[in-house]
Biopython code that builds the backbone (N, CA, C, O; Angstrom):
import numpy as np
from Bio.PDB.StructureBuilder import StructureBuilder

atoms = [
    (1, "UNK", "N", (7.381, 3.440, -19.961)),
    (1, "UNK", "CA", (7.501, 1.870, -19.630)),
    (1, "UNK", "C", (7.891, 1.937, -18.069)),
    (1, "UNK", "O", (7.471, 1.226, -17.156)),
    (2, "UNK", "N", (8.767, 2.942, -18.031)),
    (2, "UNK", "CA", (9.038, 3.125, -16.464)),
    (2, "UNK", "C", (8.093, 3.399, -15.493)),
    (2, "UNK", "O", (8.105, 2.845, -14.394)),
    (3, "UNK", "N", (7.086, 4.412, -15.914)),
    (3, "UNK", "CA", (5.890, 4.625, -15.045)),
    (3, "UNK", "C", (5.231, 3.507, -15.037)),
    (3, "UNK", "O", (4.930, 3.153, -13.897)),
    (4, "UNK", "N", (4.835, 2.704, -16.003)),
    (4, "UNK", "CA", (3.735, 1.377, -15.930)),
    (4, "UNK", "C", (4.413, 0.551, -15.112)),
    (4, "UNK", "O", (3.693, -0.066, -14.327)),
    (5, "UNK", "N", (5.667, 0.324, -15.037)),
    (5, "UNK", "CA", (6.262, -0.815, -14.166)),
    (5, "UNK", "C", (6.456, -0.453, -12.619)),
    (5, "UNK", "O", (6.518, -1.296, -11.725)),
    (6, "UNK", "N", (6.543, 0.953, -12.439)),
    (6, "UNK", "CA", (6.291, 1.454, -11.078)),
    (6, "UNK", "C", (5.081, 1.517, -10.323)),
    (6, "UNK", "O", (4.851, 1.521, -9.114)),
    (7, "UNK", "N", (4.153, 1.578, -11.654)),
    (7, "UNK", "CA", (2.691, 1.600, -10.897)),
    (7, "UNK", "C", (2.043, 0.182, -10.752)),
    (7, "UNK", "O", (1.031, -0.003, -10.077)),
    (8, "UNK", "N", (2.854, -1.039, -11.596)),
    (8, "UNK", "CA", (2.296, -2.389, -11.072)),
    (8, "UNK", "C", (2.832, -2.736, -9.709)),
    (8, "UNK", "O", (2.202, -3.366, -8.860)),
    (9, "UNK", "N", (4.412, -2.129, -9.541)),
    (9, "UNK", "CA", (4.870, -2.168, -8.355)),
    (9, "UNK", "C", (4.193, -1.752, -6.950)),
    (9, "UNK", "O", (4.164, -2.286, -5.840)),
    (10, "UNK", "N", (3.653, -0.547, -7.497)),
    (10, "UNK", "CA", (3.075, 0.143, -6.151)),
    (10, "UNK", "C", (1.477, -0.668, -6.093)),
    (10, "UNK", "O", (0.937, -0.716, -4.987)),
    (11, "UNK", "N", (0.827, -1.228, -7.175)),
    (11, "UNK", "CA", (-0.314, -2.171, -6.956)),
    (11, "UNK", "C", (0.185, -3.451, -6.139)),
    (11, "UNK", "O", (-0.651, -4.001, -5.421)),
    (12, "UNK", "N", (1.186, -3.851, -6.178)),
    (12, "UNK", "CA", (1.463, -5.058, -5.926)),
    (12, "UNK", "C", (1.922, -4.705, -4.403)),
    (12, "UNK", "O", (1.281, -5.348, -3.572)),
    (13, "UNK", "N", (2.708, -3.991, -3.964)),
    (13, "UNK", "CA", (3.285, -3.489, -2.441)),
    (13, "UNK", "C", (1.904, -2.906, -1.664)),
    (13, "UNK", "O", (1.464, -3.167, -0.545)),
    (14, "UNK", "N", (1.432, -2.059, -2.663)),
    (14, "UNK", "CA", (0.051, -1.654, -1.835)),
    (14, "UNK", "C", (-0.922, -2.757, -1.461)),
    (14, "UNK", "O", (-1.584, -2.626, -0.432)),
    (15, "UNK", "N", (-1.044, -3.745, -2.158)),
    (15, "UNK", "CA", (-2.110, -4.889, -2.093)),
    (15, "UNK", "C", (-1.402, -5.726, -0.950)),
    (15, "UNK", "O", (-2.144, -6.325, -0.172)),
    (16, "UNK", "N", (-0.074, -5.815, -0.787)),
    (16, "UNK", "CA", (0.284, -6.835, 0.407)),
    (16, "UNK", "C", (0.117, -5.964, 1.636)),
    (16, "UNK", "O", (-0.493, -6.429, 2.600)),
    (17, "UNK", "N", (0.734, -4.434, 1.685)),
    (17, "UNK", "CA", (0.466, -3.644, 2.990)),
    (17, "UNK", "C", (-0.926, -3.463, 3.318)),
    (17, "UNK", "O", (-1.187, -3.415, 4.520)),
    (18, "UNK", "N", (-2.139, -3.322, 2.261)),
    (18, "UNK", "CA", (-3.141, -3.198, 2.761)),
    (18, "UNK", "C", (-3.745, -4.250, 3.323)),
    (18, "UNK", "O", (-4.566, -4.120, 4.231)),
    (19, "UNK", "N", (-3.359, -5.474, 2.788)),
    (19, "UNK", "CA", (-3.945, -6.913, 3.288)),
    (19, "UNK", "C", (-3.521, -7.122, 4.563)),
    (19, "UNK", "O", (-4.248, -7.654, 5.402)),
    (20, "UNK", "N", (-2.019, -6.624, 4.869)),
    (20, "UNK", "CA", (-1.499, -6.777, 6.319)),
    (20, "UNK", "C", (-2.360, -5.829, 7.355)),
    (20, "UNK", "O", (-2.810, -6.288, 8.405)),
    (21, "UNK", "N", (-2.536, -4.510, 6.967)),
    (21, "UNK", "CA", (-3.237, -3.871, 7.837)),
    (21, "UNK", "C", (-4.651, -4.202, 7.684)),
    (21, "UNK", "O", (-5.274, -3.804, 8.668)),
    (22, "UNK", "N", (-5.347, -4.747, 6.873)),
    (22, "UNK", "CA", (-6.889, -4.958, 7.117)),
    (22, "UNK", "C", (-6.788, -6.257, 7.947)),
    (22, "UNK", "O", (-7.912, -6.314, 8.445)),
    (23, "UNK", "N", (-6.193, -7.192, 8.331)),
    (23, "UNK", "CA", (-6.012, -8.252, 8.867)),
    (23, "UNK", "C", (-5.801, -7.591, 10.509)),
    (23, "UNK", "O", (-6.513, -7.899, 11.465)),
    (24, "UNK", "N", (-4.729, -6.691, 10.543)),
    (24, "UNK", "CA", (-4.609, -6.161, 11.792)),
    (24, "UNK", "C", (-5.888, -5.240, 12.332)),
    (24, "UNK", "O", (-6.053, -5.044, 13.536)),
    (25, "UNK", "N", (-6.681, -4.754, 11.422)),
    (25, "UNK", "CA", (-7.938, -4.005, 11.494)),
    (25, "UNK", "C", (-8.881, -4.773, 12.184)),
    (25, "UNK", "O", (-9.379, -4.448, 13.263)),
    (26, "UNK", "N", (-9.188, -6.060, 11.392)),
    (26, "UNK", "CA", (-10.039, -6.929, 11.698)),
    (26, "UNK", "C", (-9.843, -7.590, 13.027)),
    (26, "UNK", "O", (-10.795, -7.750, 13.791)),
    (27, "UNK", "N", (-8.561, -7.998, 13.333)),
    (27, "UNK", "CA", (-8.501, -8.530, 14.784)),
    (27, "UNK", "C", (-8.847, -7.437, 15.715)),
    (27, "UNK", "O", (-9.633, -7.591, 16.649)),
    (28, "UNK", "N", (-8.139, -6.137, 15.393)),
    (28, "UNK", "CA", (-8.614, -5.023, 16.451)),
    (28, "UNK", "C", (-9.954, -4.760, 16.448)),
    (28, "UNK", "O", (-10.310, -4.159, 17.462)),
    (29, "UNK", "N", (-10.943, -5.032, 15.554)),
    (29, "UNK", "CA", (-12.397, -4.640, 15.751)),
    (29, "UNK", "C", (-12.874, -5.990, 16.386)),
    (29, "UNK", "O", (-13.755, -5.994, 17.245)),
    (30, "UNK", "N", (-12.298, -7.081, 15.965)),
    (30, "UNK", "CA", (-12.795, -8.053, 16.991)),
    (30, "UNK", "C", (-12.629, -8.172, 18.361)),
    (30, "UNK", "O", (-13.521, -8.625, 19.079)),
    (31, "UNK", "N", (-11.391, -7.743, 18.841)),
    (31, "UNK", "CA", (-11.042, -7.496, 20.271)),
    (31, "UNK", "C", (-11.942, -6.507, 20.912)),
    (31, "UNK", "O", (-12.545, -6.607, 21.980)),
    (32, "UNK", "N", (-11.915, -5.403, 19.941)),
    (32, "UNK", "CA", (-12.543, -4.060, 20.808)),
    (32, "UNK", "C", (-14.216, -4.109, 20.886)),
    (32, "UNK", "O", (-14.906, -3.566, 21.749)),
    (33, "UNK", "N", (-14.601, -4.768, 19.945)),
    (33, "UNK", "CA", (-16.286, -4.941, 19.888)),
    (33, "UNK", "C", (-16.783, -5.874, 20.348)),
    (33, "UNK", "O", (-17.973, -5.913, 20.660)),
    (34, "UNK", "N", (-15.947, -6.846, 20.488)),
    (34, "UNK", "CA", (-16.410, -8.305, 21.222)),
    (34, "UNK", "C", (-17.554, -8.858, 20.248)),
    (34, "UNK", "O", (-18.700, -9.028, 20.664)),
    (35, "UNK", "N", (-17.202, -9.111, 19.009)),
    (35, "UNK", "CA", (-18.257, -9.745, 18.295)),
    (35, "UNK", "C", (-18.732, -11.027, 18.730)),
    (35, "UNK", "O", (-17.979, -11.929, 19.096)),
    (36, "UNK", "N", (-20.121, -11.113, 18.684)),
    (36, "UNK", "CA", (-20.585, -12.336, 19.297)),
    (36, "UNK", "C", (-20.369, -13.612, 18.367)),
    (36, "UNK", "O", (-20.443, -13.325, 17.172)),
    (37, "UNK", "N", (-20.105, -15.025, 18.652)),
    (37, "UNK", "CA", (-20.179, -15.885, 17.728)),
    (37, "UNK", "C", (-19.457, -17.048, 18.113)),
    (37, "UNK", "O", (-19.123, -17.016, 19.297)),
    (38, "UNK", "N", (-19.084, -18.141, 17.442)),
    (38, "UNK", "CA", (-18.190, -19.175, 17.822)),
    (38, "UNK", "C", (-16.797, -18.577, 17.713)),
    (38, "UNK", "O", (-16.479, -17.603, 17.031)),
    (39, "UNK", "N", (-15.909, -19.419, 18.604)),
    (39, "UNK", "CA", (-14.435, -19.014, 18.745)),
    (39, "UNK", "C", (-13.726, -18.532, 17.385)),
    (39, "UNK", "O", (-12.865, -17.653, 17.345)),
    (40, "UNK", "N", (-14.202, -19.218, 16.314)),
    (40, "UNK", "CA", (-13.380, -18.985, 14.931)),
    (40, "UNK", "C", (-13.993, -17.868, 13.993)),
    (40, "UNK", "O", (-13.461, -17.389, 12.992)),
    (41, "UNK", "N", (-15.180, -17.569, 14.514)),
    (41, "UNK", "CA", (-15.896, -16.441, 13.729)),
    (41, "UNK", "C", (-15.029, -14.951, 13.614)),
    (41, "UNK", "O", (-15.195, -14.101, 12.739)),
    (42, "UNK", "N", (-14.100, -14.899, 14.711)),
    (42, "UNK", "CA", (-13.468, -13.499, 14.487)),
    (42, "UNK", "C", (-12.294, -13.474, 13.475)),
    (42, "UNK", "O", (-11.950, -12.512, 12.787)),
    (43, "UNK", "N", (-11.760, -14.674, 13.510)),
    (43, "UNK", "CA", (-10.675, -14.984, 12.382)),
    (43, "UNK", "C", (-11.279, -14.717, 11.033)),
    (43, "UNK", "O", (-10.865, -13.838, 10.277)),
    (44, "UNK", "N", (-12.412, -15.629, 10.740)),
    (44, "UNK", "CA", (-12.881, -15.411, 9.623)),
    (44, "UNK", "C", (-13.499, -13.916, 9.242)),
    (44, "UNK", "O", (-13.461, -13.464, 8.097)),
    (45, "UNK", "N", (-13.975, -13.341, 10.183)),
    (45, "UNK", "CA", (-14.344, -11.878, 9.942)),
    (45, "UNK", "C", (-13.280, -11.091, 9.620)),
    (45, "UNK", "O", (-13.476, -10.148, 8.853)),
    (46, "UNK", "N", (-11.891, -11.349, 10.178)),
    (46, "UNK", "CA", (-10.904, -10.399, 9.652)),
    (46, "UNK", "C", (-10.089, -10.788, 8.293)),
    (46, "UNK", "O", (-9.465, -10.011, 7.570)),
    (47, "UNK", "N", (-10.266, -12.257, 8.129)),
    (47, "UNK", "CA", (-9.755, -12.673, 6.892)),
    (47, "UNK", "C", (-10.585, -12.670, 5.753)),
    (47, "UNK", "O", (-10.119, -12.720, 4.615)),
    (48, "UNK", "N", (-11.803, -12.614, 6.002)),
    (48, "UNK", "CA", (-12.682, -12.769, 4.860)),
    (48, "UNK", "C", (-13.254, -11.431, 4.443)),
    (48, "UNK", "O", (-13.546, -11.252, 3.260)),
    (49, "UNK", "N", (-13.457, -10.349, 5.474)),
    (49, "UNK", "CA", (-14.084, -9.280, 5.342)),
    (49, "UNK", "C", (-13.011, -8.026, 5.222)),
    (49, "UNK", "O", (-13.006, -7.285, 4.239)),
    (50, "UNK", "N", (-12.172, -7.888, 6.254)),
    (50, "UNK", "CA", (-11.284, -6.694, 6.361)),
    (50, "UNK", "C", (-10.120, -7.015, 5.533)),
    (50, "UNK", "O", (-9.571, -5.979, 5.158)),
    (51, "UNK", "N", (-9.571, -8.034, 5.132)),
    (51, "UNK", "CA", (-8.287, -8.250, 4.604)),
    (51, "UNK", "C", (-8.641, -7.762, 2.853)),
    (51, "UNK", "O", (-7.872, -7.045, 2.212)),
    (52, "UNK", "N", (-9.760, -8.243, 2.377)),
    (52, "UNK", "CA", (-9.854, -7.690, 0.801)),
    (52, "UNK", "C", (-10.208, -6.462, 0.557)),
    (52, "UNK", "O", (-9.989, -5.878, -0.504)),
    (53, "UNK", "N", (-10.862, -5.931, 1.668)),
    (53, "UNK", "CA", (-11.293, -4.310, 1.855)),
    (53, "UNK", "C", (-9.945, -3.828, 1.626)),
    (53, "UNK", "O", (-9.678, -3.304, 0.544)),
    (54, "UNK", "N", (-9.064, -3.950, 2.537)),
    (54, "UNK", "CA", (-7.783, -3.277, 3.099)),
    (54, "UNK", "C", (-6.883, -3.581, 1.942)),
    (54, "UNK", "O", (-6.069, -2.712, 1.628)),
    (55, "UNK", "N", (-6.926, -4.789, 1.217)),
    (55, "UNK", "CA", (-6.028, -5.091, 0.076)),
    (55, "UNK", "C", (-6.499, -4.221, -1.124)),
    (55, "UNK", "O", (-5.626, -3.707, -1.823)),
    (56, "UNK", "N", (-7.705, -4.032, -1.394)),
    (56, "UNK", "CA", (-8.265, -3.032, -2.624)),
    (56, "UNK", "C", (-7.983, -1.505, -2.514)),
    (56, "UNK", "O", (-7.816, -0.732, -3.458)),
    (57, "UNK", "N", (-7.962, -1.216, -1.193)),
    (57, "UNK", "CA", (-7.566, 0.152, -0.741)),
    (57, "UNK", "C", (-6.384, 0.467, -0.818)),
    (57, "UNK", "O", (-6.065, 1.559, -1.286)),
    (58, "UNK", "N", (-5.493, -0.410, -0.380)),
    (58, "UNK", "CA", (-3.978, -0.522, -0.439)),
    (58, "UNK", "C", (-3.385, -0.499, -2.055)),
    (58, "UNK", "O", (-2.539, 0.296, -2.465)),
    (59, "UNK", "N", (-4.022, -1.535, -2.830)),
    (59, "UNK", "CA", (-3.653, -1.551, -4.142)),
    (59, "UNK", "C", (-3.743, -0.204, -4.748)),
    (59, "UNK", "O", (-2.751, 0.349, -5.221)),
    (60, "UNK", "N", (-4.931, 0.333, -4.738)),
    (60, "UNK", "CA", (-5.434, 1.607, -5.413)),
    (60, "UNK", "C", (-4.533, 2.638, -5.024)),
    (60, "UNK", "O", (-3.988, 3.329, -5.885)),
    (61, "UNK", "N", (-4.280, 2.845, -3.549)),
    (61, "UNK", "CA", (-3.511, 3.971, -3.232)),
    (61, "UNK", "C", (-1.828, 3.797, -3.455)),
    (61, "UNK", "O", (-0.988, 4.686, -3.316)),
    (62, "UNK", "N", (-1.628, 2.583, -3.787)),
    (62, "UNK", "CA", (-0.040, 2.416, -3.930)),
    (62, "UNK", "C", (0.115, 2.574, -5.469)),
    (62, "UNK", "O", (1.048, 3.220, -5.945)),
    (63, "UNK", "N", (-0.778, 1.996, -6.191)),
    (63, "UNK", "CA", (-0.568, 2.295, -7.723)),
    (63, "UNK", "C", (-0.549, 3.869, -7.852)),
    (63, "UNK", "O", (0.377, 4.433, -8.435)),
    (64, "UNK", "N", (-1.488, 4.482, -7.350)),
    (64, "UNK", "CA", (-1.588, 6.115, -7.545)),
    (64, "UNK", "C", (-0.180, 7.005, -6.983)),
    (64, "UNK", "O", (0.367, 7.984, -7.490)),
    (65, "UNK", "N", (0.090, 6.379, -5.963)),
    (65, "UNK", "CA", (1.151, 6.871, -5.266)),
    (65, "UNK", "C", (2.521, 6.758, -5.994)),
    (65, "UNK", "O", (3.334, 7.671, -6.143)),
    (66, "UNK", "N", (2.624, 5.513, -6.408)),
    (66, "UNK", "CA", (4.037, 5.402, -7.474)),
    (66, "UNK", "C", (3.806, 5.957, -8.526)),
    (66, "UNK", "O", (4.691, 6.687, -8.973)),
    (67, "UNK", "N", (2.597, 5.809, -9.246)),
    (67, "UNK", "CA", (2.474, 6.469, -10.610)),
    (67, "UNK", "C", (2.740, 7.931, -10.545)),
    (67, "UNK", "O", (3.436, 8.433, -11.428)),
    (68, "UNK", "N", (2.223, 8.716, -9.522)),
    (68, "UNK", "CA", (2.512, 10.158, -9.419)),
    (68, "UNK", "C", (4.116, 10.426, -9.205)),
    (68, "UNK", "O", (4.790, 11.205, -9.878)),
    (69, "UNK", "N", (4.570, 9.627, -8.141)),
    (69, "UNK", "CA", (6.063, 9.781, -8.074)),
    (69, "UNK", "C", (6.867, 9.631, -9.403)),
    (69, "UNK", "O", (7.720, 10.441, -9.766)),
    (70, "UNK", "N", (6.492, 8.461, -10.119)),
    (70, "UNK", "CA", (7.232, 8.106, -11.196)),
    (70, "UNK", "C", (6.943, 9.268, -12.379)),
    (70, "UNK", "O", (7.913, 9.501, -13.100)),
    (71, "UNK", "N", (5.825, 9.951, -12.626)),
    (71, "UNK", "CA", (5.261, 10.967, -13.319)),
    (71, "UNK", "C", (6.202, 12.278, -13.142)),
    (71, "UNK", "O", (6.763, 12.881, -14.056)),
    (72, "UNK", "N", (6.240, 12.547, -11.911)),
    (72, "UNK", "CA", (6.748, 13.705, -11.382)),
    (72, "UNK", "C", (8.375, 13.595, -11.609)),
    (72, "UNK", "O", (9.013, 14.616, -11.864)),
    (73, "UNK", "N", (9.006, 12.338, -11.507)),
    (73, "UNK", "CA", (10.404, 12.308, -11.796)),
    (73, "UNK", "C", (10.846, 12.401, -13.238)),
    (73, "UNK", "O", (12.017, 12.479, -13.608)),
    (74, "UNK", "N", (9.682, 12.382, -14.077)),
    (74, "UNK", "CA", (10.159, 12.689, -15.597)),
    (74, "UNK", "C", (10.056, 14.103, -15.929)),
    (74, "UNK", "O", (10.605, 14.629, -16.897)),
    (75, "UNK", "N", (9.143, 14.828, -14.865)),
    (75, "UNK", "CA", (8.746, 16.262, -15.020)),
    (75, "UNK", "C", (10.114, 16.959, -14.436)),
    (75, "UNK", "O", (10.545, 17.955, -15.018)),
    (76, "UNK", "N", (10.614, 16.576, -13.593)),
    (76, "UNK", "CA", (11.425, 17.316, -12.509)),
    (76, "UNK", "C", (12.893, 16.690, -12.940)),
    (76, "UNK", "O", (13.208, 15.511, -12.779)),
    (77, "UNK", "N", (13.681, 17.663, -13.490)),
    (77, "UNK", "CA", (14.975, 17.000, -13.929)),
    (77, "UNK", "C", (16.146, 17.800, -13.174)),
    (77, "UNK", "O", (16.407, 18.961, -13.487)),
    (78, "UNK", "N", (16.765, 17.186, -12.266)),
    (78, "UNK", "CA", (17.791, 18.088, -11.469)),
    (78, "UNK", "C", (18.998, 17.992, -12.028)),
    (78, "UNK", "O", (19.575, 16.912, -12.151)),
    (79, "UNK", "N", (19.541, 19.252, -12.459)),
    (79, "UNK", "CA", (20.802, 19.316, -12.923)),
    (79, "UNK", "C", (21.902, 19.521, -12.045)),
    (79, "UNK", "O", (21.791, 20.386, -11.176)),
    (80, "UNK", "N", (23.012, 18.816, -12.146)),
    (80, "UNK", "CA", (24.148, 18.756, -11.321)),
    (80, "UNK", "C", (25.156, 19.927, -11.848)),
    (80, "UNK", "O", (25.579, 19.870, -13.003)),
    (81, "UNK", "N", (25.438, 20.726, -11.189)),
    (81, "UNK", "CA", (26.720, 21.714, -11.431)),
    (81, "UNK", "C", (27.921, 21.081, -11.699)),
    (81, "UNK", "O", (28.174, 20.164, -10.917)),
    (82, "UNK", "N", (28.771, 21.301, -12.603)),
    (82, "UNK", "CA", (29.939, 20.498, -12.921)),
    (82, "UNK", "C", (30.982, 20.788, -11.733)),
    (82, "UNK", "O", (31.180, 21.980, -11.496)),
    (83, "UNK", "N", (31.538, 20.028, -11.111)),
    (83, "UNK", "CA", (32.666, 20.073, -10.161)),
    (83, "UNK", "C", (33.613, 20.883, -10.541)),
    (83, "UNK", "O", (34.135, 20.763, -11.649)),
    (84, "UNK", "N", (33.962, 21.809, -9.687)),
    (84, "UNK", "CA", (35.324, 22.819, -10.012)),
    (84, "UNK", "C", (36.738, 21.789, -9.531)),
    (84, "UNK", "O", (36.757, 20.870, -8.712)),
    (85, "UNK", "N", (37.541, 22.187, -10.141)),
    (85, "UNK", "CA", (38.873, 21.569, -9.440)),
    (85, "UNK", "C", (39.428, 22.062, -8.167)),
    (85, "UNK", "O", (38.921, 23.079, -7.693)),
    (86, "UNK", "N", (40.394, 21.485, -7.549)),
    (86, "UNK", "CA", (40.683, 21.890, -6.090)),
    (86, "UNK", "C", (41.315, 23.254, -6.525)),
    (86, "UNK", "O", (42.283, 23.220, -7.285)),
    (87, "UNK", "N", (40.869, 24.339, -6.129)),
    (87, "UNK", "CA", (41.837, 25.606, -6.074)),
    (87, "UNK", "C", (42.432, 26.409, -5.081)),
    (87, "UNK", "O", (43.158, 27.351, -5.401)),
]
sb = StructureBuilder()
sb.init_structure("model")
sb.init_model(0)
sb.init_chain("A")
sb.init_seg("    ")
for serial, (resi, resn, name, xyz) in enumerate(atoms, 1):
    if name == "N":
        sb.init_residue(resn, " ", resi, " ")
    sb.init_atom(name, np.array(xyz, "f"), 0.0, 1.0, " ", f" {name:<3s}", serial, name[0])
structure = sb.get_structure()
């Protein structure tokens, strides 16, 4: 259950981060390549093309990353040594 919840959290956080990165990449693309068209077309390009692509890539990579971290946490058990008294 913990693994599934962490995968869903990774999916959500990855989608948010990927969408933000996609918007940034779209704006950078519009500025660097200087796409021709009306004034608002660069914003539409960033919002309708780069943001969904970034959100999909971020969601998949976030879910995989959090899933791997959660699965490894179950396998690797760190044992604590009992603390000895003041001697």
